[in-house]
C-alpha positions in Angstrom: 119.5 6.1 6.0 121.1 6.9 2.7 124.5 8.5 2.5 123.1 11.2 0.2 120.8 12.4 3.0 123.7 12.5 5.5 125.8 14.6 3.1 122.9 17.0 2.4 122.3 17.5 6.1 126.0 18.2 6.8 126.4 20.8 4.1 123.0 22.4 4.6 123.7 23.0 8.3 127.5 23.7 8.2 128.1 25.7 5.0 126.4 29.1 4.8 124.5 29.7 1.6 126.6 32.7 0.8 129.8 30.6 0.8 128.7 28.6 -2.2 130.3 29.3 -5.6 129.3 27.7 -8.9 132.4 25.5 -9.1 131.9 24.3 -5.5 128.2 23.7 -6.1 128.9 21.8 -9.3 131.4 19.6 -7.5 128.9 19.0 -4.7 126.3 17.9 -7.3 128.8 15.5 -8.8 129.5 14.0 -5.4 125.8 13.7 -4.7 125.4 11.9 -8.0 128.2 9.4 -7.2 126.9 8.9 -3.6 123.4 8.2 -5.1 125.0 5.4 -7.2 126.7 4.0 -4.1 123.4 4.1 -2.2 121.8 2.2 -5.0 124.6 -0.4 -5.1 124.1 -1.1 -1.4 120.3 -1.0 -1.7 119.9 1.9 0.6 116.4 3.5 0.6 115.8 6.6 -1.5 115.0 9.2 1.1 113.9 12.4 -0.5 113.3 15.4 1.7 111.4 18.5 0.7 113.6 20.7 3.0 116.8 19.5 1.3 115.3 20.1 -2.1 114.3 23.6 -1.1 117.8 24.3 0.2 119.3 23.1 -3.1 116.9 25.4 -5.0 117.9 28.4 -2.8 121.6 27.8 -3.5 120.9 27.4 -7.2 118.8 30.6 -7.3 121.4 32.6 -5.4 124.2 31.4 -7.8 122.0 32.3 -10.8 121.4 35.8 -9.4 125.2 36.3 -8.8 126.0 35.1 -12.3 123.4 37.3 -14.0 124.7 40.3 -11.9 128.2 39.5 -12.9 127.2 39.2 -16.6 125.4 42.6 -16.4 128.5 44.4 -14.9 130.8 42.9 -17.5 128.9 44.4 -20.4 
């Protein structure tokens, strides 16, 4: 199993979606990118998962909504 998959599983099940902030999510994406490189180096299989992709999309959509609401109130 690839390390990326393990990390996704951990954060998806242990960090509530409302706890994510843009800086934390950006850092998470950077870590995932680095772990992906490590998986490639050790020839770990790419193991995409539609549920993990859906979770990432939910977090991203929530952050975009928060950011747009914040931009609207600062005008």
